[in-house]
N, C-alpha and C positions, 0 to 999 in steps of 0.2 A: 529467659530469652527476651530480647528487646521487642516491644510491640511496635510494629511498623505498619502504618495504614497508608495504602495507595488510594488517592482520590483522583478521579478522572472527571473534570468538569465538562459538561456537554449540554448546553441549553438548546432549546428547539427552534429558536428564532433567527437562524443564520440568514443574513441578507446576501452576501457575496455568492455563496453556493447554497441554494435552498436545501434544507434537510441533509446537510453535508455529513453530520455525525453518523448517519446510518446509510449514507450513499455508498454504493459498492466501490471499494478501492482495491483493485487487483484481486478480485474474487471474494472479498470479505467486506462486511460493513466497516466503515472507517474506524468506528469506536472499538471494534474487535482487536485492532492492532495494539492499542494502548492497554486493553485488558490482558492481552497475551503477554505483553512486557511485564505486567505486574504478576500475573499468574505463574510465569516461568522464573520469577525471581526466587532465590533461596532464602532471602531475608524478609520479604514482604509477608506479613501475617494475615492481612485482610485487604480486600479490594472493594471499593465503593464507587459508584457513579453518582455524581450529583447532577440531577437534571430536573427541569420543570415539565418535561414532556413524557407522557405515558408510553408513547410508542418507542422512544429512545430507551426508556427504562426497561421495556419488555425485551428489546434487542440486547441490551446490556446483560440482563439476567440469562438470556439464552447462551451468552458467551462466557458465563461464569462469574460475573460481578454481582454484588449486592446492590439493591436500591431500597434501603430501609425507609426512605422518605422521598417526597417530591419537593424540589426546591421552591420556596415561595416566589411568586412572580416578581416581587420587588427586588430579588437578587438574580433576575434573569433578563435584565434590560440590555440594550445595545451597549451602553456605556458602563455597565456594571464591572467593577474591577475584581481581581481574584480574592482580595482580603475578606469582604463580607461573605462570599461563597464558602470559603474554607472555615471561617469563624462560625458560620451557621452550622456547617456539618459537624464540627467538633463540639459545639455547644449542644446540638440536638443529641448526639451520641452520648454525651456525658449525662444529660438530663434524662433521656429515655432508656439508656442501657447501662449507665454508670461505666461507660467504656472510655478510657483515656489512653491513647497511644503516646509513645514518647517521640516517635518520628513520623512525619507526614511526607509522603512522596507525591508530587504533582506530575501527572502524565497528561499532557495536552493532546487531544486527538489529532490536531492539525500538524503534528510532527510524528507521523506513523512509523518512519523508517529509523529504527534504533539498532545500534550494535548489540550483539549478544553480550550479556553481563553488565550492561550500562547501569541498570537499576541497582544492582548489588554494589557496584563500584561507588556510586553516589552515597549510598547508605553507609558503607564502610568508611569512606572519607569523613563523613559527618561524625561518626562514632569514634573515630581515631583522634579527633581534635576536640578536646574539651572546650576550647574557646570558640568553636564554630557555632554560629547561629543557623547557618544553612550552607548548602552546596548547590552550585548552579552550573548547568551545562554550557560550555562555550566552544566556539570555533574561531579560527583565524578570520579576522574581518576581511570581507571582500573588497572594501574601499578603505583607503587610509585617511582617517579624519585629520591628520596633520596637513592634508592638502585640501581641506574643506574650508568654506568661507561663510561669513554672515553678511547680510545686507541690512545693517541697523537702521538706515535711513532710506531704503529703497534703491531702485536701479540708478537713480540720478545722482547718487552720492558714493564716495569711496567705500569699498568693502573692507571687512576686517577678517583676518584669519581666525579660524575656530579655536585652535589650540596653540598655546605658547610652549616652547621646549627649552628647558634650561641648557645653556651652552650652545644653542643653535639659534642665531639671530633670525634667520628666515627659513623656518622648517618647510614651508611650502615650496622652496627652491632646492631643498636638500634631496640627495638621492635616497630612495626608499631604504637602502641597506643600512644607513646610519640612524634611522629613526627607530624608536622603540616599537616592538611588535604590539599590535592592538587586536583585541578579541571581541567577538560579538556574541551576546547571549542568545541561546536558541530556546525553542519550546520543548526540547526533548525531555528534560527532567529538571526538577528541583527537589532536593531533599531538605526538609526544614524541621527544626525542633517544634513540636506542637506548642510548647510554652511561648515560643517566639510569635507564632500566629495569634495566640490568645492575648498577647501583650500589644497587638496592633500592627504587626509587620509581617509581610510575606517573605522577608529575607533576614531581618535584623541588620546589625552593623558589620558583623564579621562573616564574610561570605567567602567560602573556599571554592576554587575552580575545579571543574571536571572537564578536561580537554577532550573534545570529540573530533574524530577525523572529519574534515570538511565535506567529504563526499556524501556524508549522511545528512547534510543540511537540506531540509525540506520545510516549507511553510505553505499551507494550502489556503490561499486567499481568493483565488479565482480558478477558472477552468483551465487556463494555460498552465498554472502551477500544478494542477491535478494531472494533466497529461504528462508533464515532465516527470513528476514523481512516480507515476505508474511505469513509465519507461525505465526510470532508475531502479525501481523494485524488480523489474523483469530482466534488465540487461546490465545492471551495474555490478553484478558479481559480488555483491556485498554479503558479508556474514551478518545477517540481521535477524532479529526476532520476528516471527510471523505466526499468525493463527494457523491451526491445523498442521498438516504436513509441511515440512520445510520445502520451499520452492527450489526447484532444480534449474540450472542455467540452460540456455539453448546449447545443444551439443556443438562442439567445434566442427565436427563432420556430421552431415545429415545424409545417410544413405537412402532413406525411404521416407516419403511423406504419405501417410495414410489418412484418408478423408471419410468421414461419415457423409451420407448423402442428404437426407431430409434435415433441413435446419442448418446445414453447413454449406453444401454446394447450392442448395435451394434456400428460399426464405421460409420454409416450413409450411407454406400454404399449397393447396391443390385445388384446381378447378375441375369439375366433373360436368360433362355435357349430358344431354338427355339419353344418349346411348351408352353412358357409363365410361366414356373415354376420359382419361385424366390428363391434365397438363399442369406444368409447374413453372415457377419463375426462378431463374438463375442469373448469375452475374456474368455478363459477357467478357469482362476484363480478366476473368480467371483463365481463360483458354490461352491467351498469349503468354501470361506469366508462367503458367505450368509448362509450356513448351521451353521457355528459357531455363526453368528449373531442371527439366530433364536433360537439356543440353549441357548443364553444369555438372551432371553426374549424379543427380538425385532421382531415384525412381519414384513414381507416383501411382497410388492405387486407391480406388474407392471401395469401401466395405460397407454394404448396406443390407438391412433386413427387408427392404422393400422388394416385392416380387414383380412389381409392374415393369414392363419393358421400357418405361420412360427412363429408368436408370441407365440401361445399356445405350439407349439412343443419345442421352446427354453425354455419357462418357465417350462414345464414339466421336461426337462432335468436338469434344475437348481433347481427343486423342489420348485418352487416359484409360488404363486397364480398370475394369470393374468386376467385382465379385459381389453378386447380390442374391437376394433370396435367403440370406443367412438367418438362422433362428435367432430370436431376440437374445438368448443367453449364450450364443455360440461365437460371437464376434471375436472375443479374445482368443478362443481356441483356433479360429481360422487365421488370425494374425500371427499367432505363435507358429503354426504350421508353415505359413508363408515365409516367415523369417528363417525357419530351419531349412526349408527347401532351397532358399536362395543364399543361405549362409550369411545372413545380415545380423550384425550385432544389435540387439534390442536397444542398447544405449545410443545408437545412431538413428533411432526412429523418432519421428515427430507424428503425433496423432492429433487430429482436430475433431472434436465431437461437441454435442450439445445436450445430451439427455442421459438418463440413468443407465441405459444399456451400453453407453460408451465408457462407463467408469472402469470396468475390467480392462479395457484397452489402455486406459490411462496408466494402469499399473504395469502394463507390459512395455510401453514405450519409454524412451529416455526423456522425452519432453512432451507433456500433455497440455493441449491447448483447448480452451473453451471459447466459443464465440460469445459476443457481448450479451446476446439475448438467450443464452443457455439456461437450463434449469439451475436453481440455486446449488444443488448438490454437485453439479458439474463445475460451476464457477468456483466453489470452495476447493474442489479436488485438483483443479488445474494448476500447472506451473505458470501459465500465462493466460490472460484473458484479453481477447482482441478488442480494439476500439470499435471495429465494424461489426455489424450484426450478420448472422448467417444469410447467405444469398445476396448480400449487399457489400461485398468486398472483403469479408473476413479471410477467405482463402488467399486472396491477393496480398493482404497485409502480412500474413505469415510467410508467404513465398518471398516477399520483399525482404523480410528480416533474415531468412535463410541465405538469400543471395548476397545480402550485405555482409553477413558473417563470413561467407566464402571469400570475399574480397580482402 
């Protein structure tokens, strides 16, 4: 069997998005997505994370990768290229473990959304072509370089077109349809012969393509990219590799929205006066949007283990049905009974929660949502994680998504 080593480079000093490699991306640490792509491959035989950061290493191990070494600081600078990082890993493994893979797969954490089977397709392409030094993932280019220009002498001098094309005198004036298709390399995957890296190149001269559907194109350089990528993961309906349970899409029809109370409708804080009376903080914008949601044909109910009458008072204000005082372990049973009585298909139910006692309801509902500040277990189990925190617009965010889907 061919020894195939997946290496995931993840240094700790990211500037654009601090600590991005372990920042939560759609319910999981970003690095967990690349580890999952390697672990779910049929051909990868070993998964290693190369990092200079002990915290990143600990997260990587928790998600199933090895971290046999910490990368030296000299190979973890802002301008460090891939070659010294991968050469260091291969040389360390050979010296310390006499381990020598034939193929190395690079999985960059900044391209977390990958098609199912991508890793194996890259490795197979490499192994099927004896002349191949490497295989690189590509997508159709978003901009045509035939219509790009150089300014060799600045803005005050004539410009020059970037590319010449045989048989077309002025490619910059030609219709796109007669120009050659151009492709852009992505960060999704590279499969490289280990010997090529040890000879001093991350690709070699003979590079085979692996064409990836353009909708998977993601590169996380800033928080705008991050928000767009999370939306794509949630609503792109892509068949993609994911850590944990496969993410389900928002149902086309939502018959019922069920809400936890503490930490979802509220911000999970409580104020107690000297007489023991409790008060909570909630988001006023939820009331209007819930009215619109009900008018669109979606029922709404609050399910809470809280016995305090504050639940009923807030629900009345929001004009929402509330079932509260439920035992901590009984919420899923109550939800199932409610669905049976009203003859609602569980696949048409959205449930929003934030804590451990919401997890059984996640399994009942067709789409499970965790608020942004939910417990880690809820974040990982959810099909969708809101941008907003509980009591600060999370419910409204989900309602907006449901209403948009209805249109």
